[in-house]
C-alpha positions as CSV (number, residue, x, y, z in Angstrom):
1,M,31.0,-1.4,-14.5
2,K,30.4,-4.2,-12.0
3,P,27.4,-3.4,-9.8
4,A,27.4,-3.5,-6.0
5,N,26.7,-6.9,-4.4
6,R,23.5,-5.6,-2.9
7,I,22.0,-5.4,-6.4
8,N,22.2,-9.2,-6.6
9,Q,19.9,-9.4,-3.7
10,V,16.9,-7.9,-5.6
11,Q,15.2,-8.2,-8.9
12,E,13.5,-5.6,-11.1
13,Y,10.1,-4.9,-9.6
14,Y,7.5,-7.3,-11.0
15,F,5.2,-4.6,-12.3
16,S,8.0,-2.9,-14.0
17,K,8.7,-6.0,-16.1
18,K,5.0,-6.8,-16.6
19,L,4.0,-3.3,-17.7
20,K,6.7,-3.6,-20.4
21,E,5.3,-6.9,-21.5
22,I,1.8,-5.4,-21.7
23,N,3.1,-2.4,-23.6
24,D,4.8,-4.7,-26.1
25,L,1.5,-6.6,-26.7
26,Q,-0.3,-3.3,-27.2
27,N,2.3,-2.2,-29.7
28,Q,1.5,-5.4,-31.6
29,G,-2.1,-4.2,-31.8
30,I,-3.4,-6.4,-29.0
31,N,-5.9,-4.7,-26.7
32,I,-5.0,-5.4,-23.1
33,I,-7.4,-4.8,-20.1
34,N,-5.2,-4.0,-17.1
35,L,-6.8,-5.0,-13.8
36,G,-3.5,-5.4,-12.0
37,I,-2.2,-2.1,-10.9
38,G,-3.5,-0.1,-7.9
39,S,-3.1,3.3,-9.5
40,P,-6.3,5.3,-9.2
41,D,-7.7,6.3,-12.5
42,L,-10.1,9.0,-11.1
43,P,-8.9,12.6,-10.8
44,P,-8.2,14.5,-7.5
45,H,-10.8,17.0,-6.4
46,Q,-10.9,20.1,-8.6
47,D,-10.0,22.4,-5.7
48,V,-6.8,20.4,-5.3
49,I,-5.9,20.9,-8.9
50,N,-6.8,24.6,-8.8
51,E,-4.5,25.1,-5.7
52,L,-1.6,23.4,-7.5
53,C,-2.1,25.6,-10.6
54,K,-2.4,28.8,-8.6
55,S,0.5,28.2,-6.2
56,S,2.9,27.0,-8.9
57,Q,2.7,30.5,-10.5
58,E,4.0,32.2,-7.3
59,P,7.8,32.7,-7.8
60,D,8.8,32.1,-4.2
61,N,7.2,28.7,-4.2
62,N,9.8,27.3,-6.6
63,M,12.6,27.5,-3.9
64,Y,14.0,24.6,-1.8
65,Q,11.7,23.7,1.0
66,S,12.1,22.5,4.6
67,Y,13.0,18.8,5.1
68,R,10.2,18.6,7.6
69,G,7.6,19.9,5.2
70,I,5.7,23.2,5.4
71,A,3.7,24.0,8.6
72,K,0.5,24.1,6.6
73,L,0.8,20.6,5.4
74,R,1.8,19.2,8.8
75,N,-1.1,21.0,10.4
76,A,-3.4,19.6,7.8
77,F,-2.2,16.1,8.5
78,S,-2.7,16.6,12.2
79,N,-6.2,17.9,11.7
80,W,-7.0,15.0,9.3
81,Y,-5.8,12.4,11.8
82,K,-7.9,13.9,14.5
83,E,-11.0,14.0,12.3
84,I,-10.6,10.6,10.6
85,Y,-8.9,8.5,13.3
86,D,-9.6,10.5,16.5
87,V,-5.8,10.6,17.0
88,S,-4.0,13.7,18.3
89,L,-0.5,14.3,16.8
90,N,1.7,17.3,17.4
91,P,2.3,18.8,13.9
92,E,5.6,20.2,15.0
93,T,7.2,17.1,16.3
94,E,5.1,13.9,15.5
95,I,4.5,14.3,11.8
96,L,7.0,14.0,8.9
97,P,5.6,14.5,5.3
98,L,7.1,12.1,2.8
99,M,7.4,12.0,-1.0
100,G,4.9,9.1,-1.0
101,S,4.9,6.6,1.8
102,K,7.1,4.1,-0.1
103,E,10.3,6.1,0.6
104,G,9.4,5.8,4.3
105,I,10.1,2.0,4.2
106,M,13.7,2.7,3.2
107,H,14.1,5.6,5.6
108,I,12.7,3.7,8.6
109,S,14.9,0.6,7.8
110,M,18.0,2.7,7.5
111,A,17.3,4.7,10.6
112,F,16.7,1.8,13.0
113,C,18.4,-1.3,11.6
114,N,22.0,-2.4,11.3
115,P,23.1,-5.1,8.9
116,G,22.1,-8.5,10.3
117,D,19.3,-7.2,12.4
118,R,16.1,-9.1,12.2
119,V,12.8,-7.9,10.7
120,L,9.5,-9.6,10.6
121,I,7.6,-9.3,7.3
122,P,4.1,-10.6,6.4
123,N,3.6,-13.3,3.9
124,P,1.8,-12.3,1.7
125,G,2.9,-8.7,1.9
126,Y,4.0,-5.6,0.1
127,P,7.2,-6.6,-1.8
128,A,9.0,-3.4,-0.9
129,Y,9.4,-4.5,2.7
130,T,11.5,-7.5,1.4
131,S,13.4,-5.5,-1.2
132,V,14.5,-2.8,1.2
133,S,15.5,-5.4,3.8
134,K,17.6,-7.3,1.2
135,L,19.3,-4.1,0.1
136,L,20.3,-3.3,3.7
137,N,21.4,-6.9,4.4
138,L,18.8,-7.5,7.1
139,D,17.8,-10.9,8.5
140,I,14.3,-11.4,7.0
141,Q,11.9,-13.6,8.8
142,Y,8.4,-14.1,7.3
143,Y,5.3,-14.6,9.4
144,N,2.4,-16.3,7.8
145,L,-0.9,-14.7,6.9
146,T,-3.3,-17.4,5.7
147,E,-7.0,-17.8,5.1
148,N,-7.1,-20.2,8.0
149,N,-6.0,-17.5,10.5
150,N,-8.2,-14.9,8.7
151,W,-5.1,-13.1,7.3
152,L,-4.0,-12.0,10.8
153,P,-0.7,-12.6,12.6
154,D,-0.3,-15.7,14.8
155,F,1.3,-14.4,18.0
156,E,2.8,-17.8,18.8
157,E,4.6,-17.7,15.5
158,L,5.7,-14.1,16.0
159,E,7.2,-15.1,19.3
160,S,9.0,-18.0,17.8
161,L,10.6,-15.7,15.1
162,C,11.7,-12.9,17.4
163,N,15.2,-12.9,18.9
164,D,17.5,-10.4,20.6
165,K,18.4,-8.8,17.2
166,C,14.8,-8.3,16.1
167,K,14.2,-4.6,15.4
168,I,11.0,-4.2,13.3
169,L,7.6,-5.8,12.9
170,W,6.0,-4.7,9.7
171,I,2.2,-4.8,9.6
172,N,-0.2,-3.5,6.9
173,Y,-3.9,-3.1,7.9
174,P,-6.2,-2.7,6.2
175,N,-4.1,-5.3,4.4
176,M,-2.7,-5.4,1.0
177,P,-3.1,-7.7,-0.9
178,T,-5.8,-9.5,1.1
179,G,-8.1,-6.6,2.0
180,K,-8.4,-7.8,5.6
181,V,-9.3,-5.2,8.2
182,A,-7.7,-5.6,11.6
183,E,-10.0,-4.7,14.5
184,A,-8.9,-2.4,17.3
185,E,-8.4,-5.4,19.6
186,T,-5.9,-7.0,17.2
187,L,-4.0,-3.7,16.8
188,K,-3.8,-3.2,20.6
189,K,-2.6,-6.8,21.1
190,L,0.1,-6.1,18.5
191,V,1.2,-3.0,20.3
192,H,1.4,-4.8,23.6
193,W,3.4,-7.6,22.0
194,A,5.8,-5.2,20.4
195,K,6.2,-3.4,23.7
196,Y,6.9,-6.6,25.5
197,R,9.6,-7.5,22.9
198,D,10.9,-3.9,22.7
199,I,10.8,-3.7,19.0
200,L,9.6,-1.1,16.5
201,L,6.0,-1.7,15.3
202,V,5.3,-0.1,11.8
203,N,1.9,0.0,10.3
204,D,1.5,0.8,6.6
205,N,-1.9,2.4,6.4
206,P,-2.8,3.8,2.9
207,Y,-6.1,1.9,2.4
208,S,-8.0,2.8,5.5
209,L,-10.5,5.1,3.7
210,I,-11.3,2.8,0.8
211,L,-14.4,0.7,1.3
212,N,-13.8,0.6,5.0
213,N,-16.5,1.9,7.4
214,S,-14.2,2.1,10.5
215,P,-10.8,3.6,9.7
216,L,-8.3,3.0,12.5
217,S,-4.8,4.2,13.2
218,I,-2.2,2.3,15.3
219,L,-1.0,5.7,16.5
220,A,-4.0,5.7,18.8
221,Y,-1.8,3.7,21.1
222,L,1.2,6.0,21.0
223,N,0.7,7.0,24.6
224,E,1.0,3.4,25.6
225,Y,4.2,2.6,23.6
226,E,6.3,5.3,21.8
227,N,8.0,2.9,19.4
228,I,5.1,2.9,17.0
229,I,5.3,4.3,13.5
230,E,2.5,4.7,10.9
231,L,2.9,5.4,7.2
232,N,0.0,7.0,5.4
233,S,-0.6,8.4,1.9
234,L,-2.8,10.5,-0.3
235,S,-2.3,8.2,-3.2
236,K,-5.4,6.1,-2.7
237,S,-7.6,8.2,-0.5
238,H,-7.3,11.4,-2.7
239,N,-6.4,10.0,-6.1
240,M,-3.0,11.5,-5.9
241,A,-0.7,8.5,-6.6
242,G,1.6,10.4,-9.1
243,W,1.8,13.4,-6.8
244,R,3.9,11.4,-4.3
245,V,2.5,12.7,-1.0
246,G,2.7,10.7,2.2
247,M,3.5,11.0,5.8
248,L,5.1,9.3,8.8
249,G,3.7,9.6,12.3
250,S,5.4,8.7,15.5
251,A,7.0,10.0,18.7
252,A,9.2,13.0,18.3
253,E,12.5,11.1,18.9
254,N,11.6,8.5,16.2
255,I,10.8,11.3,13.7
256,N,14.2,12.9,14.4
257,H,16.0,9.6,13.7
258,V,14.2,9.2,10.4
259,L,14.8,12.8,9.5
260,K,18.6,12.3,9.7
261,V,18.2,9.7,6.9
262,K,15.6,11.5,4.8
263,S,17.4,14.9,4.8
264,N,20.3,13.2,3.0
265,F,18.0,11.9,0.3
266,D,16.0,14.9,-0.9
267,S,15.9,18.7,-0.7
268,G,12.2,19.0,0.3
269,M,8.9,18.5,-1.5
270,Y,7.7,21.1,-4.1
271,K,5.8,23.7,-2.2
272,P,2.8,23.9,-4.6
273,I,2.3,20.1,-4.2
274,Q,2.4,20.5,-0.4
275,L,-0.2,23.3,-0.5
276,A,-2.4,21.2,-2.8
277,A,-2.1,18.2,-0.5
278,A,-3.1,20.4,2.5
279,K,-6.2,21.4,0.4
280,A,-6.9,17.7,-0.2
281,L,-6.8,16.9,3.5
282,E,-9.3,19.6,4.2
283,L,-12.0,18.1,1.9
284,E,-15.5,17.4,3.3
285,N,-16.6,13.9,4.1
286,S,-18.7,13.9,1.0
287,W,-15.5,13.4,-1.0
288,Y,-14.8,10.0,0.6
289,I,-18.5,9.0,0.3
290,K,-18.6,9.7,-3.4
291,L,-15.3,8.0,-4.0
292,N,-16.4,4.8,-2.2
293,Q,-19.7,4.8,-4.0
294,E,-17.8,4.4,-7.2
295,Y,-15.5,1.8,-5.9
296,A,-18.4,-0.2,-4.5
297,K,-20.0,-0.3,-8.0
298,R,-16.8,-1.4,-9.5
299,R,-16.3,-4.1,-6.9
300,E,-19.7,-5.6,-7.7
301,I,-18.5,-6.1,-11.3
302,V,-15.2,-7.6,-10.1
303,W,-17.2,-10.0,-8.0
304,Q,-19.1,-11.0,-11.1
305,I,-15.8,-11.4,-13.0
306,L,-14.4,-13.7,-10.2
307,D,-17.7,-15.7,-10.2
308,Q,-17.3,-16.4,-13.9
309,L,-13.7,-17.5,-13.3
310,E,-14.9,-19.7,-10.4
311,C,-12.7,-18.0,-7.9
312,N,-13.5,-17.9,-4.2
313,Y,-13.3,-14.5,-2.4
314,S,-14.6,-12.7,0.7
315,K,-17.1,-9.8,0.4
316,E,-15.9,-8.4,3.7
317,S,-12.6,-7.1,2.4
318,S,-11.6,-3.4,2.0
319,G,-9.2,-1.4,-0.1
320,L,-8.6,-1.1,-3.8
321,F,-8.4,-4.8,-4.6
322,V,-10.3,-8.1,-4.4
323,W,-8.2,-11.1,-3.3
324,A,-9.5,-14.4,-4.6
325,K,-8.5,-18.0,-4.7
326,I,-8.0,-19.5,-8.1
327,P,-9.6,-22.7,-9.5
328,D,-7.8,-25.9,-8.5
329,S,-7.2,-26.8,-12.1
330,F,-4.3,-24.2,-12.2
331,I,-1.0,-25.0,-10.6
332,N,-0.4,-21.4,-9.2
333,S,-1.4,-17.8,-9.7
334,Y,1.4,-17.1,-12.2
335,E,0.0,-19.8,-14.5
336,F,-3.6,-18.5,-14.1
337,S,-2.6,-14.8,-14.6
338,D,-0.5,-15.6,-17.7
339,Y,-3.3,-17.7,-19.1
340,L,-5.8,-14.8,-18.8
341,L,-3.4,-12.4,-20.3
342,Q,-2.5,-14.6,-23.3
343,S,-6.0,-15.9,-23.9
344,L,-8.3,-13.0,-23.1
345,G,-6.0,-10.0,-23.0
346,I,-6.8,-9.4,-19.4
347,F,-4.1,-8.8,-16.8
348,I,-4.8,-9.7,-13.2
349,T,-2.0,-9.7,-10.6
350,P,-0.8,-13.1,-9.5
351,G,-0.6,-13.5,-5.7
352,N,2.8,-15.2,-5.9
353,I,4.5,-11.8,-6.1
354,F,3.3,-11.0,-2.6
355,G,4.8,-14.2,-1.1
356,S,4.5,-18.0,-1.1
357,N,1.1,-17.8,0.7
358,G,-0.3,-16.0,-2.3
359,H,0.5,-18.8,-4.8
360,K,-3.1,-19.9,-5.2
361,Y,-4.6,-16.4,-5.2
362,I,-5.0,-13.4,-7.6
363,R,-5.5,-9.7,-6.8
364,T,-7.9,-7.8,-9.0
365,S,-7.7,-4.0,-9.0
366,L,-10.7,-1.6,-8.8
367,C,-8.7,1.1,-10.6
368,A,-10.6,0.6,-13.9
369,S,-13.8,2.2,-15.1
370,Q,-17.1,0.3,-14.9
371,Q,-17.1,0.3,-18.7
372,T,-13.7,-1.4,-18.8
373,L,-14.7,-3.9,-16.1
374,N,-17.9,-4.8,-17.9
375,H,-15.9,-5.3,-21.1
376,A,-13.6,-7.7,-19.2
377,L,-16.7,-9.5,-17.8
378,N,-18.2,-9.9,-21.2
379,N,-14.9,-11.3,-22.6
380,I,-14.7,-13.8,-19.8
381,K,-18.4,-14.9,-20.3
382,S,-17.7,-15.5,-24.0
383,F,-14.7,-17.7,-23.3
384,K,-15.6,-19.2,-20.0
385,H,-15.8,-22.7,-21.2
386,E,-12.3,-22.5,-22.8
387,I,-10.8,-21.0,-19.7
388,L,-12.1,-23.6,-17.3
389,C,-11.7,-26.6,-19.6
390,R,-8.4,-25.7,-21.2
């Protein structure tokens, strides 16, 4: 059967292919240290697991659920936003739970964009923004994030890229893959620019609680401009990546537009997962402190790894990754990443997959134990001369 033309616009997700390659190497008896994927290896809080086990045994909880999510989860998200970000959201009208925030990228794009509409996407940036836009036949314009502009948008460039058919500006702060944190002043300036241009401003915000002392939400400016949407997730902040729990926050009218799309894609989230997610959102601040203490220790080891590889990086970044510039002796990050995989059995994500501005960078994940990271460090120390003088 011949596939739809839209399939020709996208390729299999990079990590899908790479994980298969890594699995094939492991099946050959080669031990691979995977420092590429941002999938938390630590467990959720025990209270969250207990709630899932308990509520899954209650017969009524196995029925279809509301497309808007249960009230308890929406209230929990609302309370969480108030406690973490000092942002007040109406749980009845301004919060929409999602099955992970990734689906929100498709729902938002379908709800607000017609074929040919223009979207502004960061380079480097999360590949899903581009993939969804290609599937929907949107006019993609990339705006540059570079080390020279401190991985922040250049407003003159944004202005030059925006036209009368421009509908969405995608931003992602704290940023993935670079780890850059945007200050409140920058977020406010982005809101004012989006309002001036009358376009939808969407912030993808799943990393704000990881190694970041000042979590911010762009929804703090919802009273100034209603066409703001924020995506958030429990994947990183609560070690619940496989549970697929996220949310979308915005003005009530925007929520209703997205709901028209979402309600035709699923039949509601499993209630025990929603109840467990509500429990996670009620955790004391000590949960985040303990989590970040572990990630801080891991990041110290990653810095040592990058030092051994003679990569340059910033110690001011946040999130689950460390973004680093590769040695000049390598043509691009694909070459560097493949060399580390084939020579040392260590996989680190090449920055190329996030856009052309990532071609001389790599992204190292903190989602590996200290023992695993030290093992990688020792391997690199043993072969450092061969790596840098290949």
